C-alpha positions as CSV (number, residue, x, y, z in Angstrom):
1,X,-25.0,17.1,-28.3
2,X,-25.3,13.3,-27.9
3,X,-28.2,13.5,-30.4
4,X,-25.8,14.5,-33.1
5,X,-23.8,11.4,-32.8
6,X,-26.0,9.9,-35.4
7,X,-24.3,11.9,-37.9
8,X,-20.8,10.5,-37.1
9,X,-21.3,7.7,-39.7
10,X,-21.7,10.4,-42.4
11,X,-18.7,12.4,-41.1
12,X,-16.6,9.3,-41.5
13,X,-18.1,8.6,-44.9
14,X,-16.9,12.0,-46.2
15,X,-13.8,12.2,-43.8
16,X,-11.6,13.1,-46.9
17,X,-13.5,16.3,-47.4
18,X,-13.4,17.0,-43.6
19,X,-9.6,16.4,-43.6
20,X,-9.0,18.4,-46.6
21,X,-11.1,21.2,-45.3
22,X,-9.1,21.2,-42.0
23,X,-5.9,21.4,-43.9
24,X,-7.0,24.3,-46.0
25,X,-8.3,26.0,-42.8
26,X,-4.9,25.7,-41.2
27,X,-3.1,27.2,-44.4
28,X,-5.6,30.0,-44.7
29,X,-5.1,31.0,-41.2
30,X,-1.4,30.9,-41.5
31,X,-1.7,33.3,-44.2
32,X,-4.1,35.3,-42.1
33,X,-1.6,35.6,-39.2
34,X,1.4,36.7,-41.2
35,X,0.1,40.2,-42.2
36,X,0.2,41.1,-38.5
37,X,3.8,40.4,-38.5
38,X,4.3,42.3,-41.7
39,X,2.4,45.3,-40.3
40,X,4.6,45.2,-37.1
41,X,7.8,45.0,-39.4
42,X,6.5,47.8,-41.6
43,X,5.7,50.2,-38.6
44,X,9.1,49.5,-37.1
45,X,10.7,49.9,-40.5
46,X,9.1,53.2,-41.3
47,X,9.7,54.5,-37.7
48,X,13.5,53.6,-37.8
49,X,13.8,54.9,-41.5
50,X,12.2,58.1,-40.5
51,X,14.7,58.5,-37.7
52,X,17.7,58.0,-40.1
53,X,16.0,60.4,-42.5
54,X,15.9,63.0,-39.9
55,X,19.5,62.4,-39.1
56,X,20.7,63.0,-42.6
57,X,18.0,65.5,-43.4
58,X,19.5,68.3,-45.8
59,X,22.3,66.0,-47.0
60,X,22.7,63.9,-50.2
61,X,22.1,60.8,-48.2
62,X,18.5,61.7,-47.2
63,X,17.3,61.2,-50.7
64,X,18.8,57.8,-50.7
65,X,17.1,56.8,-47.3
66,X,13.8,58.2,-48.7
67,X,14.0,56.2,-51.8
68,X,14.8,52.9,-49.8
69,X,11.8,53.7,-47.5
70,X,9.5,54.0,-50.5
71,X,10.8,50.7,-52.1
72,X,10.5,48.9,-48.7
73,X,6.9,50.1,-48.2
74,X,5.9,49.0,-51.7
75,X,7.5,45.6,-51.0
76,X,5.6,45.2,-47.8
77,X,2.4,46.2,-49.3
78,X,2.9,43.7,-52.1
79,X,3.5,41.0,-49.5
80,X,0.3,42.0,-47.7
81,X,-1.8,41.7,-50.9
82,X,-0.2,38.3,-51.8
83,X,-1.0,37.0,-48.3
84,X,-4.6,38.4,-48.6
85,X,-5.1,36.6,-52.1
86,X,-3.6,33.3,-50.8
87,X,-5.8,33.4,-47.7
88,X,-8.9,34.0,-49.8
89,X,-7.9,31.2,-52.3
90,X,-7.7,28.7,-49.4
91,X,-10.8,30.0,-47.9
92,X,-12.5,29.2,-51.2
93,X,-11.0,25.7,-51.0
94,X,-12.4,25.3,-47.4
95,X,-15.9,26.1,-48.6
96,X,-15.6,23.7,-51.5
97,X,-14.8,20.9,-49.0
98,X,-16.6,21.4,-45.7
99,X,-19.7,23.0,-47.1
100,X,-19.9,20.6,-49.9
101,X,-19.5,17.8,-47.4
102,X,-22.6,19.3,-45.4
103,X,-24.7,19.2,-48.7
104,X,-23.8,15.7,-49.2
105,X,-24.6,14.7,-45.7
106,X,-27.9,16.6,-46.1
107,X,-28.8,14.6,-49.3
108,X,-28.0,11.3,-47.5
109,X,-29.9,12.2,-44.5
110,X,-33.0,13.0,-46.3
111,X,-32.8,9.8,-48.3
112,X,-32.4,7.9,-45.0
113,X,-35.4,9.6,-43.5
114,X,-37.5,9.0,-46.6
115,X,-36.5,5.4,-46.8
116,X,-37.4,5.0,-43.0
117,X,-40.9,6.7,-43.7
118,X,-41.5,4.1,-46.5
119,X,-40.7,1.1,-44.3
120,X,-42.7,2.1,-41.3
121,X,-46.1,0.5,-40.9
122,X,-49.5,2.0,-41.4
123,X,-50.0,2.4,-37.7
124,X,-47.2,4.9,-37.6
125,X,-49.1,7.2,-40.0
126,X,-52.3,6.9,-38.0
127,X,-50.6,8.5,-35.1
128,X,-48.3,11.1,-36.8
129,X,-49.6,14.0,-39.0
130,X,-48.4,14.7,-42.6
131,X,-47.1,18.2,-41.7
132,X,-45.0,16.9,-38.8
133,X,-43.5,14.3,-41.3
134,X,-42.7,16.9,-43.8
135,X,-41.2,19.3,-41.4
136,X,-38.7,16.9,-40.0
137,X,-37.5,15.8,-43.5
138,X,-37.1,19.5,-44.6
139,X,-36.8,22.2,-41.9
140,X,-35.1,19.9,-39.3
141,X,-32.7,18.4,-41.9
142,X,-31.7,22.0,-43.0
143,X,-31.0,23.0,-39.2
144,X,-28.7,19.9,-39.0
145,X,-26.9,20.9,-42.3
146,X,-26.2,24.3,-40.8
147,X,-24.3,22.4,-37.9
148,X,-22.6,20.2,-40.5
149,X,-21.5,23.2,-42.8
150,X,-20.9,26.6,-41.2
151,X,-21.1,25.1,-37.6
152,X,-18.2,22.6,-38.2
153,X,-16.2,25.1,-40.4
154,X,-16.2,28.1,-38.1
155,X,-15.8,25.7,-35.1
156,X,-12.7,24.3,-36.6
157,X,-11.6,27.7,-37.6
158,X,-11.8,28.8,-33.9
159,X,-9.9,25.8,-32.7
160,X,-7.0,26.4,-35.4
161,X,-6.9,30.2,-35.2
162,X,-7.0,30.5,-31.5
163,X,-3.8,28.6,-30.8
164,X,-1.9,30.1,-33.8
165,X,-2.8,33.7,-32.6
166,X,-2.0,33.2,-28.9
167,X,1.3,31.5,-29.7
168,X,2.4,34.6,-31.8
169,X,1.1,36.8,-29.1
170,X,3.1,34.9,-26.4
171,X,6.3,35.1,-28.6
172,X,6.0,38.9,-28.5
173,X,5.1,39.5,-24.8
174,X,3.5,37.3,-22.1
175,X,2.3,39.9,-19.9
176,X,0.5,41.8,-22.8
177,X,-1.0,38.7,-23.9
178,X,-2.6,37.9,-20.5
179,X,-4.1,41.3,-20.2
180,X,-5.5,41.1,-23.9
181,X,-7.1,37.7,-23.2
182,X,-8.3,38.6,-19.8
183,X,-12.1,39.2,-20.7
184,X,-12.4,35.9,-22.5
185,X,-13.1,33.6,-19.6
186,X,-16.1,35.9,-18.8
187,X,-17.4,35.2,-22.3
188,X,-17.1,31.4,-21.9
189,X,-19.1,31.4,-18.6
190,X,-21.8,33.6,-20.4
191,X,-22.1,31.2,-23.2
192,X,-22.2,28.2,-20.8
193,X,-25.3,29.6,-19.0
194,X,-27.0,30.6,-22.2
195,X,-26.7,27.2,-23.7
196,X,-29.6,25.5,-21.9
197,X,-31.9,28.4,-22.6
198,X,-31.0,28.3,-26.5
199,X,-31.6,24.6,-26.6
200,X,-35.0,24.6,-24.9
201,X,-36.3,27.6,-27.0
202,X,-35.0,26.0,-30.2
203,X,-37.1,22.8,-29.5
204,X,-40.1,24.9,-28.9
205,X,-39.7,26.7,-32.3
206,X,-39.4,23.5,-34.1
207,X,-42.5,22.0,-32.5
208,X,-44.4,25.3,-33.5
209,X,-43.1,25.0,-37.1
210,X,-44.4,21.4,-37.3
211,X,-48.0,22.5,-36.0
212,X,-47.9,25.4,-38.5
213,X,-46.8,23.2,-41.4
214,X,-49.6,20.6,-40.4
215,X,-52.2,23.2,-40.3
216,X,-51.3,24.7,-43.7
217,X,-51.1,21.2,-45.3
218,X,-54.7,20.3,-44.0
219,X,-56.1,23.7,-45.1
220,X,-54.8,23.4,-48.6
221,X,-55.8,19.7,-48.8
222,X,-59.4,20.6,-47.6
223,X,-59.8,23.8,-49.6
224,X,-63.0,22.6,-51.2
225,X,-64.6,22.0,-47.8
226,X,-63.3,25.4,-46.4
227,X,-64.8,27.2,-49.4
228,X,-68.1,25.1,-49.3
229,X,-68.8,26.1,-45.8
230,X,-67.4,29.7,-46.1
231,X,-64.6,29.2,-43.4
232,X,-61.8,31.0,-45.0
233,X,-61.9,33.8,-42.4
234,X,-61.8,31.3,-39.6
235,X,-59.0,29.4,-41.3
236,X,-57.1,32.6,-41.7
237,X,-57.6,33.4,-38.0
238,X,-56.3,30.1,-36.8
239,X,-53.4,30.5,-39.1
240,X,-52.7,33.8,-37.6
241,X,-52.8,32.3,-34.2
242,X,-50.3,29.5,-35.0
243,X,-48.1,32.0,-36.8
244,X,-48.1,34.4,-33.7
245,X,-47.1,31.4,-31.6
246,X,-44.2,30.7,-33.8
247,X,-43.2,34.4,-34.0
248,X,-43.3,34.6,-30.1
249,X,-41.1,31.8,-29.6
250,X,-38.8,32.9,-32.4
251,X,-38.5,36.4,-30.9
252,X,-37.7,34.9,-27.5
253,X,-34.7,33.0,-29.0
254,X,-33.7,35.9,-31.0
255,X,-33.6,38.0,-27.7
256,X,-31.1,35.5,-26.2
257,X,-29.0,35.3,-29.3
258,X,-29.0,39.2,-29.5
259,X,-27.2,39.3,-26.1
260,X,-24.2,37.7,-27.4
261,X,-23.0,40.2,-30.0
262,X,-23.0,43.4,-27.8
263,X,-21.4,41.3,-25.0
264,X,-18.7,40.0,-27.3
265,X,-18.0,43.5,-28.7
266,X,-17.7,45.0,-25.4
267,X,-15.3,42.4,-24.2
268,X,-13.2,42.7,-27.5
269,X,-13.3,46.5,-27.0
270,X,-12.0,46.1,-23.5
271,X,-9.3,43.8,-24.8
272,X,-8.0,46.5,-27.3
273,X,-8.1,49.2,-24.5
274,X,-6.0,47.0,-22.2
275,X,-3.6,46.2,-25.0
276,X,-3.0,49.8,-25.9
277,X,-2.8,50.9,-22.2
278,X,-0.5,48.1,-21.0
279,X,1.3,48.2,-24.3
280,X,1.9,51.9,-24.3
281,X,3.4,51.6,-20.9
282,X,5.8,48.9,-22.1
283,X,6.8,51.1,-25.1
284,X,7.7,53.9,-22.7
285,X,9.8,51.5,-20.8
286,X,11.5,50.4,-24.1
287,X,10.4,46.7,-23.6
288,X,8.3,46.5,-26.9
289,X,8.0,48.8,-30.1
290,X,5.1,50.7,-31.7
291,X,4.9,47.9,-34.2
292,X,4.2,45.4,-31.3
293,X,1.3,47.3,-30.2
294,X,-0.2,47.4,-33.8
295,X,0.5,43.7,-34.1
296,X,-1.4,42.9,-30.9
297,X,-4.4,44.9,-32.0
298,X,-4.5,43.1,-35.2
299,X,-4.4,39.9,-33.3
300,X,-7.0,40.8,-31.0
301,X,-9.3,41.9,-34.0
302,X,-8.6,38.6,-35.6
303,X,-9.9,36.8,-32.6
304,X,-13.0,39.1,-32.8
305,X,-14.9,36.9,-35.4
306,X,-14.1,33.5,-34.1
307,X,-15.0,34.6,-30.6
308,X,-18.3,36.3,-31.9
309,X,-19.0,33.2,-34.0
310,X,-18.7,31.2,-30.8
311,X,-22.2,32.3,-29.7
312,X,-23.6,31.8,-33.4
313,X,-22.1,28.4,-33.5
314,X,-23.5,27.5,-30.0
315,X,-27.0,28.6,-31.3
316,X,-26.5,26.5,-34.5
317,X,-25.4,23.4,-32.6
318,X,-28.2,23.6,-30.1
319,X,-30.8,24.1,-32.9
320,X,-29.2,21.2,-34.7
321,X,-29.2,19.0,-31.5
322,X,-33.0,19.7,-31.1
323,X,-33.7,19.0,-34.7
324,X,-31.8,15.9,-34.7
325,X,-33.6,14.7,-31.7
326,X,-36.9,15.0,-33.4
327,X,-35.4,13.2,-36.5
328,X,-34.0,10.4,-34.3
329,X,-37.4,9.9,-32.7
330,X,-38.7,8.8,-36.2
331,X,-35.5,7.0,-37.2
332,X,-35.6,4.9,-34.0
333,X,-39.2,3.7,-34.9
334,X,-39.3,0.0,-35.7
335,X,-41.4,-1.8,-38.2
336,X,-42.8,-4.8,-36.3
337,X,-44.3,-6.2,-39.6
338,X,-41.4,-8.3,-40.9
339,X,-41.1,-11.6,-42.7
340,X,-40.1,-14.7,-40.7
341,X,-38.8,-16.9,-43.7
342,X,-38.7,-14.3,-46.5
343,X,-40.5,-17.0,-48.8
344,X,-40.8,-15.8,-52.5
345,X,-43.1,-18.0,-54.6
346,X,-45.9,-17.6,-57.0
347,X,-49.2,-17.5,-55.1
348,X,-52.0,-19.8,-55.9
349,X,-54.5,-17.9,-54.0
350,X,-55.8,-20.0,-51.2
351,X,-56.5,-17.8,-48.2
352,X,-57.8,-18.7,-44.8
353,X,-58.5,-16.7,-41.6
354,X,-58.2,-18.8,-38.6
355,X,-60.0,-17.4,-35.3
356,X,-58.5,-13.9,-36.2
357,X,-58.9,-11.0,-33.8
358,X,-57.4,-7.6,-34.2
359,X,-57.3,-4.5,-32.0
360,X,-56.0,-1.2,-33.6
361,X,-52.8,-0.4,-31.7
362,X,-53.3,3.4,-31.4
363,X,-56.9,3.3,-30.1
364,X,-57.3,-0.2,-28.7
365,X,-60.6,-0.7,-30.6
366,X,-61.4,-4.3,-31.4
367,X,-62.2,-4.3,-35.1
368,X,-62.3,-8.2,-35.5
369,X,-63.2,-10.9,-33.0
370,X,-62.6,-14.5,-33.7
371,X,-63.1,-14.4,-37.5
372,X,-62.9,-17.6,-39.6
373,X,-63.3,-18.3,-43.2
374,X,-61.5,-19.6,-46.1
375,X,-61.5,-19.1,-49.8
376,X,-59.8,-21.4,-52.4
377,X,-57.7,-20.4,-55.4
378,X,-59.9,-19.1,-58.2
379,X,-62.9,-18.7,-55.8
380,X,-64.4,-15.4,-54.6
381,X,-65.9,-14.4,-51.4
382,X,-68.0,-11.2,-50.5
383,X,-67.7,-9.6,-47.2
384,X,-71.0,-7.6,-46.4
385,X,-71.6,-5.3,-43.4
386,X,-72.5,-1.8,-42.3
387,X,-69.9,0.9,-41.5
388,X,-67.6,0.0,-38.7
389,X,-68.3,-3.8,-38.9
390,X,-64.6,-4.5,-39.6
391,X,-64.8,-5.1,-43.5
392,X,-61.7,-2.9,-44.4
393,X,-59.6,-4.4,-41.5
394,X,-59.8,-7.8,-43.3
395,X,-58.2,-6.1,-46.5
396,X,-55.5,-4.5,-44.3
397,X,-54.6,-7.8,-42.6
398,X,-54.6,-9.7,-45.9
399,X,-52.1,-7.1,-47.3
400,X,-50.2,-7.2,-43.9
401,X,-50.6,-3.5,-43.4
402,X,-51.2,-4.7,-39.9
403,X,-50.6,-8.0,-38.1
404,X,-53.3,-9.9,-36.2
405,X,-53.7,-9.5,-32.5
406,X,-54.5,-13.2,-32.1
407,X,-55.3,-16.1,-34.5
408,X,-53.5,-16.5,-37.9
409,X,-53.8,-16.0,-41.7
410,X,-52.6,-18.5,-44.2
411,X,-52.0,-18.2,-47.8
412,X,-51.5,-21.4,-49.8
413,X,-51.2,-23.3,-46.5
414,X,-48.3,-21.2,-45.2
415,X,-48.6,-18.5,-42.4
416,X,-48.8,-15.0,-44.2
417,X,-45.9,-13.9,-42.0
418,X,-43.6,-16.3,-43.6
419,X,-43.9,-14.6,-47.1
420,X,-41.5,-11.9,-48.3
421,X,-43.9,-8.8,-47.9
422,X,-43.0,-7.1,-51.2
423,X,-43.2,-10.4,-53.4
424,X,-46.6,-11.2,-51.7
425,X,-48.1,-7.7,-52.1
426,X,-46.8,-7.5,-55.7
427,X,-49.2,-10.5,-56.6
428,X,-52.1,-8.9,-54.9
429,X,-54.4,-6.3,-56.6
430,X,-55.9,-3.7,-54.0
431,X,-58.7,-1.2,-54.6
432,X,-58.8,1.0,-51.5
433,X,-62.0,2.4,-50.0
434,X,-60.4,5.9,-50.1
435,X,-59.1,6.4,-53.6
436,X,-55.7,8.0,-54.1
437,X,-54.3,9.2,-57.3
438,X,-51.0,10.8,-58.0
439,X,-50.3,14.2,-59.8
440,X,-49.2,12.3,-63.0
441,X,-50.8,11.2,-66.3
442,X,-53.8,8.8,-66.2
443,X,-51.5,6.1,-67.9
444,X,-48.9,6.3,-65.2
445,X,-51.5,6.1,-62.5
446,X,-53.0,3.0,-64.0
447,X,-49.7,1.5,-64.5
448,X,-48.3,2.6,-61.1
449,X,-48.1,-1.0,-59.8
450,X,-45.5,-2.3,-62.2
451,X,-42.7,-1.2,-64.5
452,X,-43.5,-3.7,-67.3
453,X,-47.0,-2.6,-68.2
454,X,-47.7,-1.9,-71.8
455,X,-50.0,0.8,-73.2
456,X,-52.3,-1.9,-74.5
457,X,-52.6,-3.4,-71.1
458,X,-53.5,0.0,-69.6
459,X,-56.0,0.6,-72.2
460,X,-57.7,-2.9,-71.7
461,X,-57.7,-2.3,-67.8
462,X,-59.5,1.1,-68.5
463,X,-62.0,-0.6,-70.7
464,X,-62.6,-3.4,-68.0
465,X,-63.2,-0.7,-65.4
466,X,-65.6,1.2,-67.7
467,X,-63.2,4.2,-67.8
468,X,-61.9,4.1,-71.3
469,X,-64.7,6.1,-72.9
470,X,-64.3,8.8,-70.3
471,X,-60.6,9.1,-71.0
472,X,-61.2,9.6,-74.7
473,X,-63.3,12.7,-74.1
474,X,-60.1,14.3,-72.6
475,X,-58.0,16.2,-75.2
476,X,-54.9,14.4,-74.2
477,X,-56.5,11.1,-73.4
478,X,-54.3,8.8,-71.3
479,X,-51.7,11.6,-71.2
480,X,-54.0,13.9,-69.2
481,X,-52.3,15.2,-66.1
482,X,-54.3,14.7,-63.0
483,X,-54.5,17.4,-60.3
484,X,-53.4,16.8,-56.7
485,X,-55.1,13.6,-55.4
486,X,-56.7,13.1,-58.9
487,X,-58.9,16.3,-58.5
488,X,-59.3,16.4,-62.4
489,X,-61.6,13.3,-62.3
490,X,-65.0,12.9,-60.7
491,X,-65.5,10.5,-57.6
492,X,-66.7,7.8,-59.8
493,X,-63.9,8.3,-62.4
494,X,-61.3,8.1,-59.7
495,X,-62.7,4.9,-58.2
496,X,-62.8,3.3,-61.8
497,X,-59.2,4.4,-62.2
498,X,-58.2,2.6,-59.0
499,X,-59.9,-0.4,-60.1
500,X,-58.0,-0.3,-63.5
501,X,-54.8,0.1,-61.4
502,X,-55.4,-3.0,-59.6
503,X,-56.5,-5.3,-62.5
504,X,-53.8,-4.2,-64.9
505,X,-51.2,-6.1,-62.8
506,X,-53.1,-9.4,-63.5
507,X,-53.0,-10.1,-59.8
508,X,-53.4,-13.7,-58.3
509,X,-55.5,-12.2,-55.5
510,X,-57.8,-9.3,-56.1
511,X,-59.2,-7.2,-53.2
512,X,-62.0,-4.8,-53.8
513,X,-62.6,-2.7,-50.7
514,X,-65.9,-0.8,-51.2
515,X,-64.7,-0.3,-54.8
516,X,-68.0,0.8,-56.3
517,X,-69.3,3.1,-53.5
518,X,-68.9,6.1,-55.7
519,X,-70.4,4.9,-59.0
520,X,-74.1,4.9,-60.0
521,X,-76.2,1.8,-60.6
522,X,-75.7,1.6,-64.4
523,X,-71.9,2.1,-64.0
524,X,-71.8,-0.6,-61.2
525,X,-73.5,-3.0,-63.4
526,X,-71.2,-2.4,-66.3
527,X,-68.1,-2.9,-64.0
528,X,-69.6,-5.9,-62.4
529,X,-70.2,-7.6,-65.7
530,X,-66.5,-6.9,-66.5
531,X,-65.4,-8.0,-63.0
532,X,-67.2,-11.3,-63.5
533,X,-64.9,-12.0,-66.3
534,X,-61.7,-10.6,-64.7
535,X,-62.4,-12.7,-61.5
536,X,-62.2,-16.0,-63.3
537,X,-59.0,-17.9,-62.4
538,X,-58.1,-15.5,-59.5
539,X,-59.1,-15.4,-55.9
540,X,-61.3,-12.3,-55.2
541,X,-62.4,-10.6,-51.9
542,X,-65.2,-8.2,-52.5
543,X,-65.7,-6.0,-49.5
544,X,-68.9,-3.9,-49.8
545,X,-71.9,-2.5,-48.0
546,X,-74.0,-3.1,-51.3
547,X,-75.6,-6.4,-51.6
548,X,-75.6,-6.0,-55.5
549,X,-71.8,-6.4,-55.4
550,X,-71.9,-9.6,-53.5
551,X,-74.1,-11.4,-56.1
552,X,-71.0,-12.2,-58.1
553,X,-69.1,-14.0,-55.2
554,X,-69.2,-17.9,-54.7
555,X,-69.7,-17.4,-50.9
556,X,-70.8,-14.5,-48.8
557,X,-70.1,-13.6,-45.1
558,X,-72.0,-10.9,-43.2
559,X,-70.1,-9.0,-40.4
560,X,-71.5,-7.1,-37.6
561,X,-69.3,-5.4,-34.9
562,X,-66.3,-7.5,-35.9
563,X,-68.1,-10.8,-35.8
564,X,-69.5,-13.2,-38.6
565,X,-73.2,-13.3,-38.0
566,X,-74.2,-15.1,-41.3
567,X,-72.4,-17.0,-44.0
568,X,-73.4,-18.8,-47.3
569,X,-74.3,-18.2,-50.9
570,X,-76.7,-15.3,-52.2
571,X,-79.5,-17.8,-52.7
572,X,-79.1,-19.6,-49.3
573,X,-78.9,-16.3,-47.4
574,X,-82.0,-14.8,-49.1
575,X,-83.8,-18.1,-48.3
576,X,-82.7,-17.9,-44.6
577,X,-84.4,-14.5,-44.3
578,X,-81.9,-13.0,-41.9
579,X,-79.8,-9.8,-42.0
580,X,-78.6,-10.3,-45.4
581,X,-82.2,-10.5,-46.8
582,X,-83.1,-7.2,-44.9
583,X,-80.1,-5.5,-46.4
584,X,-81.1,-6.9,-49.9
585,X,-84.7,-5.6,-49.7
586,X,-83.7,-2.3,-48.2
587,X,-81.3,-1.5,-51.0
588,X,-83.6,-2.8,-53.6
589,X,-86.2,-0.4,-52.4
590,X,-83.7,2.4,-52.6
591,X,-82.9,1.6,-56.1
592,X,-86.4,1.5,-57.1
593,X,-87.2,4.9,-55.5
594,X,-84.1,6.4,-57.1
């Protein structure tokens, strides 16, 4: 249960609801215990009145005794109804405090997890799948809420009701109380031994659910590929296998949980039998009355649900502990990418890489090896290379999505680690290699990077990216809702929308990571002509495997296996006759053949 200590801060935050819920539980149980006394008094009252009636049967007093008996029974019945109503009312208040508290904590916990997800570095998402992330913020939090709501409510109810009932039982007869409670230690030992089994099986269930969620998410995201390769049947079979694993583990847990109820009912039945047998003997001896036996039976039955709930509460708590353990694993993750000085200033755009090397933390692969280059404010640089040469890694390091393994990066003469991360990134425009668009309007997707972008700015950015004419073909124009991941648009349109999103912010530093890979030559030339105008006055980093994109840059570096093998201008590199010229001639032939 130590994993659940993380929730103590929320219990303290909503302590007023918890305290009120406890008070309401005490009051409701008080009105729940009293009916047993009323029943005892009623049975004894009826028994004694009947004896008096039999004494005076046939006389004028018998009618008077019978009328008084009727009135007494009606009054006692009214008291029972009033007690039931009051108990029900306070139980309603209990749910409006403790269950409401659990919903509030659920809300806060989900926000805490989501905020943690937002703050974690890119390396975290490279080693954890989306389905598992979603499962921990949804299913695992739901399991924790069951502990905070019903688990705490019925747990407190057990702690409150048990002493109250046992106290009333002891007041009546100590010996009868001992016999009635005799089976309960057996129950406690049974629960103790089953706890570990429930905990282990609960963890296995949550793991299976994460695997199942991950597979479903991937299947739906890749539905185009599944259909194109006619793998629907294989996908369904794999889903069946994952579901079967989850079902098997759930049934194993259900089997353990199902042992509780029969065991508890048998022990409660044994308590009632002992109560009637021992109580009957004491009635014969004249030590207690018939009403006392009825009172005891009601007390034992009152303990039935709390004791029955003990197994259920145990299961809830163990599941919650297993889920909170999984949640805590991610909440304990640290973001090592932090600002050293939190500098917030307007960037000029001077960028320099000083002997930078980088190894990916999850794989250990060296992406960059001793890279050094600089670009002054307002200048542009093109980074050319084949797939896997380390081009995109440079963009990730400039945005501080990762930190260098060795060497340093400076912006305006300051180490990049000194800048406030949000402030620095807000002044950079980034077009990623893998375009991601949200299920929102085209306008909102282009204006995504800022809260103060006008419609005119969005339209101009769309024109600069050669997207505006395509948008006007849609019936709703900029208000067209894009499907998941921008599925409404073609690959080239999505890429141009991403370019528009980057330039609409008027960034000081513009990073284009293979931004024209999905467009044809004519569209590329149109966008390049627009970019040549947009690039003026801002630092631009053009990352590409196309030499045609590099022509715009003031300087060019060629990467191979994480190292700079050539650098210079377009003209000087062509004159040099090295790797750059080979790429240029190869791509020129491809365009001519196309």
